[in-house]
N, CA, C and O atoms as a printed pandas DataFrame, in Angstrom:
     atom_number atom_name residue_name chain_id  residue_number  x_coord  y_coord  z_coord
0              1         N          MET        A               1    5.284  -38.653  -78.923
1              2        CA          MET        A               1    6.552  -38.222  -79.493
2              3         C          MET        A               1    7.650  -38.535  -78.484
3              4         O          MET        A               1    7.520  -38.242  -77.295
4              5         N          SER        A               2    8.715  -39.125  -78.965
5              6        CA          SER        A               2    9.809  -39.508  -78.066
6              7         C          SER        A               2   10.590  -38.279  -77.614
7              8         O          SER        A               2   10.514  -37.211  -78.221
8              9         N          GLN        A               3   11.343  -38.462  -76.530
9             10        CA          GLN        A               3   12.195  -37.392  -75.978
10            11         C          GLN        A               3   13.166  -36.881  -77.044
11            12         O          GLN        A               3   13.343  -35.672  -77.193
12            13         N          ASP        A               4   13.799  -37.806  -77.793
13            14        CA          ASP        A               4   14.754  -37.418  -78.830
14            15         C          ASP        A               4   14.075  -36.619  -79.947
15            16         O          ASP        A               4   14.641  -35.652  -80.458
16            17         N          ASN        A               5   12.850  -37.034  -80.324
17            18        CA          ASN        A               5   12.124  -36.305  -81.364
18            19         C          ASN        A               5   11.758  -34.897  -80.911
19            20         O          ASN        A               5   11.821  -33.954  -81.700
20            21         N          LYS        A               6   11.370  -34.749  -79.627
21            22        CA          LYS        A               6   11.052  -33.426  -79.082
22            23         C          LYS        A               6   12.280  -32.523  -79.138
23            24         O          LYS        A               6   12.195  -31.359  -79.530
24            25         N          LYS        A               7   13.416  -33.078  -78.740
25            26        CA          LYS        A               7   14.652  -32.293  -78.735
26            27         C          LYS        A               7   15.032  -31.865  -80.143
27            28         O          LYS        A               7   15.434  -30.723  -80.363
28            29         N          GLN        A               8   14.904  -32.798  -81.115
29            30        CA          GLN        A               8   15.256  -32.478  -82.492
30            31         C          GLN        A               8   14.310  -31.417  -83.042
31            32         O          GLN        A               8   14.745  -30.501  -83.740
32            33         N          LEU        A               9   13.021  -31.532  -82.734
33            34        CA          LEU        A               9   12.042  -30.553  -83.197
34            35         C          LEU        A               9   12.377  -29.173  -82.636
35            36         O          LEU        A               9   12.325  -28.179  -83.360
36            37         N          ALA        A              10   12.720  -29.110  -81.356
37            38        CA          ALA        A              10   13.077  -27.833  -80.729
38            39         C          ALA        A              10   14.312  -27.233  -81.386
39            40         O          ALA        A              10   14.384  -26.019  -81.578
40            41         N          GLN        A              11   15.280  -28.072  -81.731
41            42        CA          GLN        A              11   16.503  -27.587  -82.363
42            43         C          GLN        A              11   16.254  -27.115  -83.788
43            44         O          GLN        A              11   16.907  -26.182  -84.254
44            45         N          ASP        A              12   15.305  -27.756  -84.491
45            46        CA          ASP        A              12   15.047  -27.445  -85.895
46            47         C          ASP        A              12   14.178  -26.208  -86.077
47            48         O          ASP        A              12   14.139  -25.660  -87.179
48            49         N          GLN        A              13   13.487  -25.751  -85.054
49            50        CA          GLN        A              13   12.587  -24.611  -85.191
50            51         C          GLN        A              13   13.374  -23.327  -85.414
51            52         O          GLN        A              13   14.280  -22.997  -84.648
52            53         N          SER        A              14   13.020  -22.614  -86.463
53            54        CA          SER        A              14   13.707  -21.355  -86.731
54            55         C          SER        A              14   12.921  -20.179  -86.174
55            56         O          SER        A              14   13.486  -19.106  -85.960
56            57         N          GLU        A              15   11.621  -20.363  -85.937
57            58        CA          GLU        A              15   10.814  -19.291  -85.371
58            59         C          GLU        A              15   11.026  -19.235  -83.871
59            60         O          GLU        A              15   11.607  -20.141  -83.273
60            61         N          LEU        A              16   10.541  -18.142  -83.268
61            62        CA          LEU        A              16   10.671  -18.006  -81.827
62            63         C          LEU        A              16    9.907  -19.099  -81.107
63            64         O          LEU        A              16    8.789  -19.459  -81.476
64            65         N          ASP        A              17   10.519  -19.595  -80.110
65            66        CA          ASP        A              17    9.935  -20.592  -79.240
66            67         C          ASP        A              17    9.026  -19.847  -78.243
67            68         O          ASP        A              17    9.199  -18.640  -78.072
68            69         N          PRO        A              18    8.080  -20.506  -77.589
69            70        CA          PRO        A              18    7.161  -19.796  -76.679
70            71         C          PRO        A              18    7.856  -19.045  -75.540
71            72         O          PRO        A              18    7.281  -18.110  -74.982
72            73         N          TYR        A              19    9.070  -19.436  -75.191
73            74        CA          TYR        A              19    9.772  -18.779  -74.092
74            75         C          TYR        A              19   10.813  -17.772  -74.580
75            76         O          TYR        A              19   11.564  -17.220  -73.775
76            77         N          GLU        A              20   10.862  -17.531  -75.882
77            78        CA          GLU        A              20   11.829  -16.576  -76.425
78            79         C          GLU        A              20   11.168  -15.222  -76.643
79            80         O          GLU        A              20    9.945  -15.118  -76.744
80            81         N          ILE        A              21   11.997  -14.194  -76.712
81            82        CA          ILE        A              21   11.546  -12.856  -77.043
82            83         C          ILE        A              21   12.423  -12.328  -78.173
83            84         O          ILE        A              21   13.415  -12.957  -78.540
84            85         N          GLU        A              22   12.060  -11.182  -78.717
85            86        CA          GLU        A              22   12.826  -10.560  -79.803
86            87         C          GLU        A              22   13.944   -9.716  -79.195
87            88         O          GLU        A              22   13.773   -8.513  -78.997
88            89         N          PHE        A              23   15.083  -10.335  -78.899
89            90        CA          PHE        A              23   16.212   -9.611  -78.316
90            91         C          PHE        A              23   16.727   -8.553  -79.281
91            92         O          PHE        A              23   16.828   -8.795  -80.484
92            93         N          LEU        A              24   17.051   -7.384  -78.750
93            94        CA          LEU        A              24   17.759   -6.390  -79.546
94            95         C          LEU        A              24   19.129   -6.976  -79.901
95            96         O          LEU        A              24   19.654   -7.802  -79.155
96            97         N          PRO        A              25   19.713   -6.558  -81.029
97            98        CA          PRO        A              25   21.004   -7.136  -81.460
98            99         C          PRO        A              25   22.088   -7.104  -80.381
99           100         O          PRO        A              25   22.864   -8.052  -80.261
100          101         N          GLN        A              26   22.150   -6.034  -79.600
101          102        CA          GLN        A              26   23.207   -5.951  -78.577
102          103         C          GLN        A              26   23.042   -6.991  -77.473
103          104         O          GLN        A              26   23.996   -7.272  -76.747
104          105         N          PHE        A              27   21.851   -7.565  -77.336
105          106        CA          PHE        A              27   21.633   -8.583  -76.310
106          107         C          PHE        A              27   21.717  -10.002  -76.855
107          108         O          PHE        A              27   21.718  -10.960  -76.083
108          109         N          GLU        A              28   21.788  -10.149  -78.176
109          110        CA          GLU        A              28   21.896  -11.482  -78.772
110          111         C          GLU        A              28   23.342  -11.962  -78.808
111          112         O          GLU        A              28   23.608  -13.149  -78.621
112          113         N          GLU        A              29   24.259  -11.059  -79.043
113          114        CA          GLU        A              29   25.664  -11.426  -79.219
114          115         C          GLU        A              29   26.265  -11.983  -77.929
115          116         O          GLU        A              29   26.153  -11.382  -76.861
116          117         N          GLY        A              30   26.898  -13.134  -78.054
117          118        CA          GLY        A              30   27.611  -13.733  -76.930
118          119         C          GLY        A              30   26.726  -14.340  -75.857
119          120         O          GLY        A              30   27.230  -14.649  -74.777
120          121         N          ARG        A              31   25.435  -14.527  -76.095
121          122        CA          ARG        A              31   24.519  -15.071  -75.088
122          123         C          ARG        A              31   24.768  -16.555  -74.830
123          124         O          ARG        A              31   24.649  -17.022  -73.698
124          125         N          GLY        A              32   25.108  -17.281  -75.869
125          126        CA          GLY        A              32   25.240  -18.724  -75.744
126          127         C          GLY        A              32   24.400  -19.406  -76.801
127          128         O          GLY        A              32   23.929  -18.758  -77.737
128          129         N          PRO        A              33   24.206  -20.717  -76.661
129          130        CA          PRO        A              33   23.523  -21.478  -77.704
130          131         C          PRO        A              33   22.018  -21.213  -77.751
131          132         O          PRO        A              33   21.389  -20.974  -76.720
132          133         N          ARG        A              34   21.453  -21.258  -78.952
133          134        CA          ARG        A              34   19.998  -21.168  -79.104
134          135         C          ARG        A              34   19.370  -22.549  -78.927
135          136         O          ARG        A              34   18.225  -22.675  -78.492
136          137         N          ALA        A              35   20.126  -23.565  -79.267
137          138        CA          ALA        A              35   19.616  -24.932  -79.160
138          139         C          ALA        A              35   19.657  -25.390  -77.695
139          140         O          ALA        A              35   20.446  -24.871  -76.905
140          141         N          PRO        A              36   18.820  -26.346  -77.341
141          142        CA          PRO        A              36   18.910  -26.909  -75.985
142          143         C          PRO        A              36   20.309  -27.457  -75.731
143          144         O          PRO        A              36   21.000  -27.865  -76.664
144          145         N          PHE        A              37   20.722  -27.467  -74.474
145          146        CA          PHE        A              37   22.035  -27.996  -74.119
146          147         C          PHE        A              37   21.907  -28.863  -72.875
147          148         O          PHE        A              37   20.946  -28.743  -72.114
148          149         N          VAL        A              38   22.881  -29.730  -72.681
149          150        CA          VAL        A              38   22.894  -30.610  -71.510
150          151         C          VAL        A              38   23.858  -30.016  -70.496
151          152         O          VAL        A              38   25.021  -29.765  -70.810
152          153         N          ASN        A              39   23.364  -29.789  -69.259
153          154        CA          ASN        A              39   24.231  -29.192  -68.236
154          155         C          ASN        A              39   25.048  -30.265  -67.529
155          156         O          ASN        A              39   24.954  -31.445  -67.866
156          157         N          GLU        A              40   25.838  -29.864  -66.562
157          158        CA          GLU        A              40   26.756  -30.782  -65.884
158          159         C          GLU        A              40   26.045  -31.892  -65.112
159          160         O          GLU        A              40   26.682  -32.869  -64.717
160          161         N          TYR        A              41   24.737  -31.759  -64.891
161          162        CA          TYR        A              41   23.977  -32.792  -64.190
162          163         C          TYR        A              41   23.283  -33.749  -65.155
163          164         O          TYR        A              41   22.561  -34.650  -64.730
164          165         N          GLY        A              42   23.507  -33.547  -66.464
165          166        CA          GLY        A              42   22.870  -34.403  -67.463
166          167         C          GLY        A              42   21.441  -34.007  -67.750
167          168         O          GLY        A              42   20.679  -34.799  -68.304
168          169         N          VAL        A              43   21.060  -32.779  -67.380
169          170        CA          VAL        A              43   19.707  -32.287  -67.604
170          171         C          VAL        A              43   19.714  -31.394  -68.839
171          172         O          VAL        A              43   20.528  -30.477  -68.945
172          173         N          THR        A              44   18.802  -31.665  -69.772
173          174        CA          THR        A              44   18.696  -30.839  -70.964
174          175         C          THR        A              44   17.968  -29.554  -70.609
175          176         O          THR        A              44   16.861  -29.581  -70.071
176          177         N          ILE        A              45   18.600  -28.433  -70.916
177          178        CA          ILE        A              45   18.042  -27.119  -70.628
178          179         C          ILE        A              45   17.608  -26.488  -71.945
179          180         O          ILE        A              45   18.384  -26.427  -72.898
180          181         N          GLY        A              46   16.363  -26.018  -71.993
181          182        CA          GLY        A              46   15.860  -25.357  -73.194
182          183         C          GLY        A              46   14.941  -26.207  -74.031
183          184         O          GLY        A              46   14.544  -25.789  -75.118
184          185         N          ASP        A              47   14.586  -27.401  -73.556
185          186        CA          ASP        A              47   13.664  -28.246  -74.317
186          187         C          ASP        A              47   12.261  -28.244  -73.725
187          188         O          ASP        A              47   11.358  -28.871  -74.278
188          189         N          HIS        A              48   12.064  -27.549  -72.609
189          190        CA          HIS        A              48   10.780  -27.406  -71.919
190          191         C          HIS        A              48   10.258  -28.712  -71.331
191          192         O          HIS        A              48    9.080  -28.812  -70.989
192          193         N          ASP        A              49   11.115  -29.701  -71.213
193          194        CA          ASP        A              49   10.738  -30.950  -70.549
194          195         C          ASP        A              49   11.339  -30.881  -69.151
195          196         O          ASP        A              49   12.464  -31.326  -68.923
196          197         N          TYR        A              50   10.588  -30.325  -68.233
197          198        CA          TYR        A              50   11.139  -30.004  -66.921
198          199         C          TYR        A              50   11.185  -31.184  -65.957
199          200         O          TYR        A              50   11.642  -31.030  -64.824
200          201         N          GLU        A              51   10.728  -32.344  -66.375
201          202        CA          GLU        A              51   10.761  -33.518  -65.510
202          203         C          GLU        A              51   11.847  -34.480  -65.971
203          204         O          GLU        A              51   11.552  -35.573  -66.453
204          205         N          SER        A              52   13.083  -34.078  -65.825
205          206        CA          SER        A              52   14.210  -34.900  -66.217
206          207         C          SER        A              52   14.614  -35.806  -65.060
207          208         O          SER        A              52   14.706  -35.356  -63.917
208          209         N          ASP        A              53   14.853  -37.071  -65.350
209          210        CA          ASP        A              53   15.254  -38.023  -64.309
210          211         C          ASP        A              53   16.533  -37.599  -63.599
211          212         O          ASP        A              53   16.719  -37.914  -62.424
212          213         N          ASN        A              54   17.414  -36.891  -64.293
213          214        CA          ASN        A              54   18.688  -36.472  -63.715
214          215         C          ASN        A              54   18.587  -35.202  -62.881
215          216         O          ASN        A              54   19.539  -34.845  -62.188
216          217         N          SER        A              55   17.468  -34.526  -62.936
217          218        CA          SER        A              55   17.320  -33.257  -62.234
218          219         C          SER        A              55   17.293  -33.458  -60.717
219          220         O          SER        A              55   16.639  -34.374  -60.219
220          221         N          PRO        A              56   18.004  -32.599  -59.989
221          222        CA          PRO        A              56   17.920  -32.657  -58.524
222          223         C          PRO        A              56   16.485  -32.483  -58.022
223          224         O          PRO        A              56   16.146  -32.969  -56.943
224          225         N          LEU        A              57   15.650  -31.800  -58.786
225          226        CA          LEU        A              57   14.250  -31.643  -58.374
226          227         C          LEU        A              57   13.531  -32.982  -58.302
227          228         O          LEU        A              57   12.648  -33.174  -57.466
228          229         N          GLU        A              58   13.910  -33.907  -59.181
229          230        CA          GLU        A              58   13.263  -35.222  -59.204
230          231         C          GLU        A              58   13.849  -36.169  -58.157
231          232         O          GLU        A              58   13.287  -37.232  -57.892
232          233         N          GLN        A              59   14.977  -35.780  -57.564
233          234        CA          GLN        A              59   15.648  -36.633  -56.573
234          235         C          GLN        A              59   15.776  -35.905  -55.228
235          236         O          GLN        A              59   16.622  -36.263  -54.409
236          237         N          TRP        A              60   14.954  -34.906  -55.003
237          238        CA          TRP        A              60   15.073  -34.032  -53.827
238          239         C          TRP        A              60   14.837  -34.793  -52.533
239          240         O          TRP        A              60   13.904  -35.590  -52.427
240          241         N          THR        A              61   15.691  -34.539  -51.552
241          242        CA          THR        A              61   15.511  -35.096  -50.208
242          243         C          THR        A              61   15.770  -33.978  -49.203
243          244         O          THR        A              61   16.118  -32.860  -49.584
244          245         N          ALA        A              62   15.602  -34.281  -47.942
245          246        CA          ALA        A              62   15.875  -33.303  -46.888
246          247         C          ALA        A              62   17.361  -32.934  -46.868
247          248         O          ALA        A              62   17.726  -31.881  -46.346
248          249         N          ASP        A              63   18.208  -33.779  -47.424
249          250        CA          ASP        A              63   19.649  -33.531  -47.435
250          251         C          ASP        A              63   20.131  -32.763  -48.669
251          252         O          ASP        A              63   21.308  -32.412  -48.752
252          253         N          THR        A              64   19.239  -32.500  -49.624
253          254        CA          THR        A              64   19.644  -31.801  -50.843
254          255         C          THR        A              64   19.881  -30.330  -50.542
255          256         O          THR        A              64   19.030  -29.662  -49.956
256          257         N          ASN        A              65   21.038  -29.832  -50.945
257          258        CA          ASN        A              65   21.360  -28.423  -50.781
258          259         C          ASN        A              65   20.739  -27.661  -51.955
259          260         O          ASN        A              65   21.080  -27.946  -53.103
260          261         N          PRO        A              66   19.842  -26.705  -51.709
261          262        CA          PRO        A              66   19.192  -25.974  -52.807
262          263         C          PRO        A              66   20.189  -25.265  -53.725
263          264         O          PRO        A              66   19.858  -24.947  -54.868
264          265         N          GLU        A              67   21.395  -25.017  -53.240
265          266        CA          GLU        A              67   22.412  -24.354  -54.046
266          267         C          GLU        A              67   22.722  -25.148  -55.315
267          268         O          GLU        A              67   23.183  -24.578  -56.304
268          269         N          VAL        A              68   22.470  -26.464  -55.294
269          270        CA          VAL        A              68   22.754  -27.306  -56.444
270          271         C          VAL        A              68   21.937  -26.861  -57.666
271          272         O          VAL        A              68   22.313  -27.152  -58.802
272          273         N          MET        A              69   20.819  -26.156  -57.432
273          274        CA          MET        A              69   19.962  -25.705  -58.532
274          275         C          MET        A              69   20.210  -24.245  -58.917
275          276         O          MET        A              69   19.438  -23.671  -59.685
276          277         N          ALA        A              70   21.266  -23.645  -58.396
277          278        CA          ALA        A              70   21.577  -22.247  -58.709
278          279         C          ALA        A              70   22.655  -22.178  -59.788
279          280         O          ALA        A              70   23.492  -23.073  -59.901
280          281         N          GLY        A              71   22.624  -21.133  -60.558
281          282        CA          GLY        A              71   23.683  -20.903  -61.532
282          283         C          GLY        A              71   23.203  -20.909  -62.966
283          284         O          GLY        A              71   22.089  -21.332  -63.273
284          285         N          ASP        A              72   24.074  -20.430  -63.833
285          286        CA          ASP        A              72   23.746  -20.301  -65.250
286          287         C          ASP        A              72   23.479  -21.634  -65.932
287          288         O          ASP        A              72   22.810  -21.672  -66.965
288          289         N          GLN        A              73   23.992  -22.733  -65.372
289          290        CA          GLN        A              73   23.793  -24.031  -66.015
290          291         C          GLN        A              73   22.324  -24.476  -65.980
291          292         O          GLN        A              73   21.968  -25.472  -66.609
292          293         N          TRP        A              74   21.481  -23.753  -65.260
293          294        CA          TRP        A              74   20.056  -24.085  -65.178
294          295         C          TRP        A              74   19.183  -23.147  -66.004
295          296         O          TRP        A              74   17.967  -23.329  -66.057
296          297         N          VAL        A              75   19.778  -22.155  -66.644
297          298        CA          VAL        A              75   19.008  -21.154  -67.387
298          299         C          VAL        A              75   19.444  -21.148  -68.844
299          300         O          VAL        A              75   20.633  -21.044  -69.146
300          301         N          HIS        A              76   18.489  -21.257  -69.730
301          302        CA          HIS        A              76   18.800  -21.185  -71.152
302          303         C          HIS        A              76   18.955  -19.714  -71.540
303          304         O          HIS        A              76   18.146  -18.882  -71.130
304          305         N          PRO        A              77   19.986  -19.381  -72.327
305          306        CA          PRO        A              77   20.238  -17.973  -72.637
306          307         C          PRO        A              77   19.189  -17.308  -73.530
307          308         O          PRO        A              77   19.125  -16.080  -73.587
308          309         N          PHE        A              78   18.372  -18.090  -74.222
309          310        CA          PHE        A              78   17.342  -17.530  -75.084
310          311         C          PHE        A              78   15.935  -17.994  -74.727
311          312         O          PHE        A              78   14.964  -17.298  -75.026
312          313         N          LYS        A              79   15.807  -19.154  -74.094
313          314        CA          LYS        A              79   14.497  -19.761  -73.853
314          315         C          LYS        A              79   14.258  -19.906  -72.353
315          316         O          LYS        A              79   14.504  -20.963  -71.772
316          317         N          ASP        A              80   13.777  -18.837  -71.741
317          318        CA          ASP        A              80   13.527  -18.883  -70.302
318          319         C          ASP        A              80   12.234  -18.141  -70.008
319          320         O          ASP        A              80   11.998  -17.059  -70.546
320          321         N          ILE        A              81   11.405  -18.714  -69.164
321          322        CA          ILE        A              81   10.118  -18.106  -68.838
322          323         C          ILE        A              81   10.295  -16.698  -68.269
323          324         O          ILE        A              81    9.405  -15.860  -68.414
324          325         N          GLY        A              82   11.427  -16.430  -67.626
325          326        CA          GLY        A              82   11.680  -15.113  -67.047
326          327         C          GLY        A              82   11.763  -14.002  -68.077
327          328         O          GLY        A              82   11.548  -12.837  -67.742
328          329         N          PHE        A              83   12.070  -14.337  -69.326
329          330        CA          PHE        A              83   12.144  -13.314  -70.363
330          331         C          PHE        A              83   10.763  -12.756  -70.700
331          332         O          PHE        A              83   10.658  -11.701  -71.325
332          333         N          GLN        A              84    9.713  -13.451  -70.293
333          334        CA          GLN        A              84    8.360  -13.001  -70.607
334          335         C          GLN        A              84    7.861  -11.899  -69.676
335          336         O          GLN        A              84    6.823  -11.296  -69.949
336          337         N          SER        A              85    8.569  -11.623  -68.590
337          338        CA          SER        A              85    8.110  -10.575  -67.665
338          339         C          SER        A              85    8.172   -9.213  -68.347
339          340         O          SER        A              85    8.991   -8.996  -69.240
340          341         N          ALA        A              86    7.317   -8.312  -67.929
341          342        CA          ALA        A              86    7.275   -6.973  -68.517
342          343         C          ALA        A              86    8.624   -6.270  -68.376
343          344         O          ALA        A              86    9.093   -5.618  -69.309
344          345         N          GLU        A              87    9.241   -6.410  -67.202
345          346        CA          GLU        A              87   10.534   -5.753  -66.964
346          347         C          GLU        A              87   11.606   -6.283  -67.910
347          348         O          GLU        A              87   12.348   -5.498  -68.500
348          349         N          ASN        A              88   11.698   -7.590  -68.061
349          350        CA          ASN        A              88   12.717   -8.165  -68.941
350          351         C          ASN        A              88   12.448   -7.846  -70.407
351          352         O          ASN        A              88   13.386   -7.631  -71.174
352          353         N          ARG        A              89   11.195   -7.814  -70.799
353          354        CA          ARG        A              89   10.881   -7.444  -72.191
354          355         C          ARG        A              89   11.306   -6.000  -72.461
355          356         O          ARG        A              89   11.840   -5.697  -73.528
356          357         N          GLU        A              90   11.066   -5.103  -71.484
357          358        CA          GLU        A              90   11.486   -3.702  -71.655
358          359         C          GLU        A              90   13.005   -3.610  -71.819
359          360         O          GLU        A              90   13.503   -2.864  -72.663
360          361         N          ILE        A              91   13.725   -4.368  -71.012
361          362        CA          ILE        A              91   15.186   -4.331  -71.077
362          363         C          ILE        A              91   15.690   -4.898  -72.399
363          364         O          ILE        A              91   16.421   -4.224  -73.125
364          365         N          PHE        A              92   15.303   -6.137  -72.719
365          366        CA          PHE        A              92   15.901   -6.863  -73.834
366          367         C          PHE        A              92   15.292   -6.564  -75.202
367          368         O          PHE        A              92   15.969   -6.718  -76.218
368          369         N          GLU        A              93   14.021   -6.138  -75.248
369          370        CA          GLU        A              93   13.391   -5.833  -76.541
370          371         C          GLU        A              93   13.388   -4.342  -76.859
371          372         O          GLU        A              93   13.460   -3.943  -78.021
372          373         N          GLU        A              94   13.303   -3.511  -75.793
373          374        CA          GLU        A              94   13.191   -2.064  -76.007
374          375         C          GLU        A              94   14.440   -1.296  -75.592
375          376         O          GLU        A              94   14.578   -0.122  -75.934
376          377         N          GLY        A              95   15.340   -1.927  -74.871
377          378        CA          GLY        A              95   16.559   -1.262  -74.445
378          379         C          GLY        A              95   16.369   -0.309  -73.272
379          380         O          GLY        A              95   17.211    0.559  -73.043
380          381         N          VAL        A              96   15.269   -0.459  -72.519
381          382        CA          VAL        A              96   15.027    0.385  -71.354
382          383         C          VAL        A              96   16.038    0.008  -70.278
383          384         O          VAL        A              96   16.123   -1.155  -69.882
384          385         N          VAL        A              97   16.796    0.981  -69.811
385          386        CA          VAL        A              97   17.811    0.728  -68.787
386          387         C          VAL        A              97   17.107    0.509  -67.445
387          388         O          VAL        A              97   16.276    1.322  -67.041
388          389         N          PRO        A              98   17.438   -0.590  -66.751
389          390        CA          PRO        A              98   16.784   -0.844  -65.462
390          391         C          PRO        A              98   17.117    0.255  -64.453
391          392         O          PRO        A              98   18.216    0.809  -64.451
392          393         N          GLN        A              99   16.146    0.550  -63.606
393          394        CA          GLN        A              99   16.353    1.538  -62.561
394          395         C          GLN        A              99   17.187    0.916  -61.455
395          396         O          GLN        A              99   16.951   -0.224  -61.055
396          397         N          SER        A             100   18.148    1.657  -60.971
397          398        CA          SER        A             100   18.950    1.148  -59.867
398          399         C          SER        A             100   18.538    1.879  -58.600
399          400         O          SER        A             100   17.815    2.874  -58.645
400          401         N          GLY        A             101   18.994    1.383  -57.504
401          402        CA          GLY        A             101   18.673    2.021  -56.238
402          403         C          GLY        A             101   18.492    0.990  -55.165
403          404         O          GLY        A             101   18.678   -0.207  -55.387
404          405         N          ILE        A             102   18.136    1.455  -54.025
405          406        CA          ILE        A             102   17.953    0.573  -52.878
406          407         C          ILE        A             102   16.599   -0.106  -52.979
407          408         O          ILE        A             102   15.587    0.537  -53.257
408          409         N          PHE        A             103   16.590   -1.403  -52.753
409          410        CA          PHE        A             103   15.335   -2.144  -52.724
410          411         C          PHE        A             103   14.615   -1.843  -51.423
411          412         O          PHE        A             103   15.199   -1.954  -50.345
412          413         N          THR        A             104   13.369   -1.469  -51.519
413          414        CA          THR        A             104   12.591   -1.204  -50.307
414          415         C          THR        A             104   11.217   -1.822  -50.437
415          416         O          THR        A             104   10.704   -2.009  -51.540
416          417         N          HIS        A             105   10.635   -2.132  -49.311
417          418        CA          HIS        A             105    9.247   -2.566  -49.264
418          419         C          HIS        A             105    8.393   -1.322  -49.137
419          420         O          HIS        A             105    8.701   -0.428  -48.349
420          421         N          ALA        A             106    7.348   -1.264  -49.890
421          422        CA          ALA        A             106    6.496   -0.077  -49.849
422          423         C          ALA        A             106    5.817    0.106  -48.497
423          424         O          ALA        A             106    5.550    1.235  -48.083
424          425         N          ASP        A             107    5.537   -0.993  -47.810
425          426        CA          ASP        A             107    4.783   -0.865  -46.560
426          427         C          ASP        A             107    5.536   -1.350  -45.323
427          428         O          ASP        A             107    4.941   -1.444  -44.250
428          429         N          LYS        A             108    6.824   -1.660  -45.442
429          430        CA          LYS        A             108    7.584   -2.171  -44.295
430          431         C          LYS        A             108    8.951   -1.504  -44.224
431          432         O          LYS        A             108    9.618   -1.320  -45.243
432          433         N          ASN        A             109    9.354   -1.151  -43.033
433          434        CA          ASN        A             109   10.705   -0.643  -42.820
434          435         C          ASN        A             109   11.439   -1.734  -42.063
435          436         O          ASN        A             109   11.413   -1.776  -40.833
436          437         N          VAL        A             110   12.088   -2.607  -42.798
437          438        CA          VAL        A             110   12.732   -3.764  -42.185
438          439         C          VAL        A             110   13.899   -3.358  -41.302
439          440         O          VAL        A             110   14.237   -4.073  -40.358
440          441         N          ALA        A             111   14.518   -2.225  -41.593
441          442        CA          ALA        A             111   15.637   -1.770  -40.762
442          443         C          ALA        A             111   15.153   -1.434  -39.361
443          444         O          ALA        A             111   15.816   -1.775  -38.382
444          445         N          SER        A             112   14.009   -0.772  -39.250
445          446        CA          SER        A             112   13.529   -0.395  -37.920
446          447         C          SER        A             112   13.054   -1.616  -37.141
447          448         O          SER        A             112   13.214   -1.670  -35.921
448          449         N          VAL        A             113   12.469   -2.600  -37.831
449          450        CA          VAL        A             113   12.043   -3.817  -37.131
450          451         C          VAL        A             113   13.265   -4.526  -36.569
451          452         O          VAL        A             113   13.242   -4.988  -35.428
452          453         N          THR        A             114   14.320   -4.615  -37.348
453          454        CA          THR        A             114   15.553   -5.253  -36.885
454          455         C          THR        A             114   16.144   -4.477  -35.716
455          456         O          THR        A             114   16.560   -5.068  -34.720
456          457         N          ALA        A             115   16.181   -3.170  -35.837
457          458        CA          ALA        A             115   16.742   -2.345  -34.763
458          459         C          ALA        A             115   15.918   -2.478  -33.492
459          460         O          ALA        A             115   16.475   -2.588  -32.400
460          461         N          GLU        A             116   14.593   -2.468  -33.625
461          462        CA          GLU        A             116   13.722   -2.613  -32.459
462          463         C          GLU        A             116   13.917   -3.980  -31.813
463          464         O          GLU        A             116   14.006   -4.079  -30.590
464          465         N          ALA        A             117   13.984   -5.029  -32.620
465          466        CA          ALA        A             117   14.154   -6.380  -32.086
466          467         C          ALA        A             117   15.492   -6.511  -31.380
467          468         O          ALA        A             117   15.575   -7.125  -30.316
468          469         N          THR        A             118   16.542   -5.940  -31.961
469          470        CA          THR        A             118   17.873   -5.999  -31.358
470          471         C          THR        A             118   17.903   -5.227  -30.047
471          472         O          THR        A             118   18.440   -5.712  -29.051
472          473         N          THR        A             119   17.333   -4.037  -30.044
473          474        CA          THR        A             119   17.292   -3.212  -28.832
474          475         C          THR        A             119   16.486   -3.909  -27.749
475          476         O          THR        A             119   16.894   -3.932  -26.588
476          477         N          SER        A             120   15.347   -4.475  -28.119
477          478        CA          SER        A             120   14.505   -5.176  -27.155
478          479         C          SER        A             120   15.247   -6.362  -26.561
479          480         O          SER        A             120   15.184   -6.587  -25.352
480          481         N          LYS        A             121   15.950   -7.127  -27.394
481          482        CA          LYS        A             121   16.704   -8.283  -26.910
482          483         C          LYS        A             121   17.812   -7.835  -25.959
483          484         O          LYS        A             121   18.022   -8.462  -24.921
484          485         N          LYS        A             122   18.523   -6.759  -26.300
485          486        CA          LYS        A             122   19.585   -6.253  -25.424
486          487         C          LYS        A             122   19.008   -5.780  -24.102
487          488         O          LYS        A             122   19.608   -6.015  -23.054
488          489         N          ASN        A             123   17.859   -5.120  -24.125
489          490        CA          ASN        A             123   17.208   -4.656  -22.897
490          491         C          ASN        A             123   16.771   -5.841  -22.034
491          492         O          ASN        A             123   16.920   -5.813  -20.812
492          493         N          ASP        A             124   16.230   -6.882  -22.674
493          494        CA          ASP        A             124   15.818   -8.090  -21.941
494          495         C          ASP        A             124   17.017   -8.752  -21.272
495          496         O          ASP        A             124   16.937   -9.199  -20.128
496          497         N          GLU        A             125   18.134   -8.808  -22.003
497          498        CA          GLU        A             125   19.337   -9.437  -21.458
498          499         C          GLU        A             125   19.907   -8.606  -20.312
499          500         O          GLU        A             125   20.422   -9.164  -19.343
500          501         N          ALA        A             126   19.823   -7.292  -20.410
501          502        CA          ALA        A             126   20.360   -6.413  -19.354
502          503         C          ALA        A             126   19.527   -6.521  -18.082
503          504         O          ALA        A             126   20.058   -6.412  -16.977
504          505         N          GLU        A             127   18.213   -6.736  -18.240
505          506        CA          GLU        A             127   17.336   -6.858  -17.066
506          507         C          GLU        A             127   17.497   -8.191  -16.370
507          508         O          GLU        A             127   17.193   -8.314  -15.183
508          509         N          ALA        A             128   17.970   -9.188  -17.092
509          510        CA          ALA        A             128   18.078  -10.542  -16.530
510          511         C          ALA        A             128   19.200  -10.687  -15.530
511          512         O          ALA        A             128   19.402  -11.771  -14.982
């Protein structure tokens, strides 16, 4: 099947695509297009053909700034693998409000490691 035929088939499908979920109505409004779209780099987003010749991933070098792959232009508003996570399904299908708070590691206190390293470095410099 040609690239154009794949894109047309994806656009013509009225049922949920494998990367879509059943968004509650409040999350569907204003999301953006359901059909695949071409971003500013000429890469079609939402067709599940992740090996696009125009993609920075296919042209990556040591000089490529990873920031080039950040932003909404790389994420389809309805067809994204991230929507399949349990947390995202709870939010978008069930309306569960995400918990807010400070992110912490269950087994690491990164603040104390930083403080210890800083104190140790200052002590080393003072002894020198």
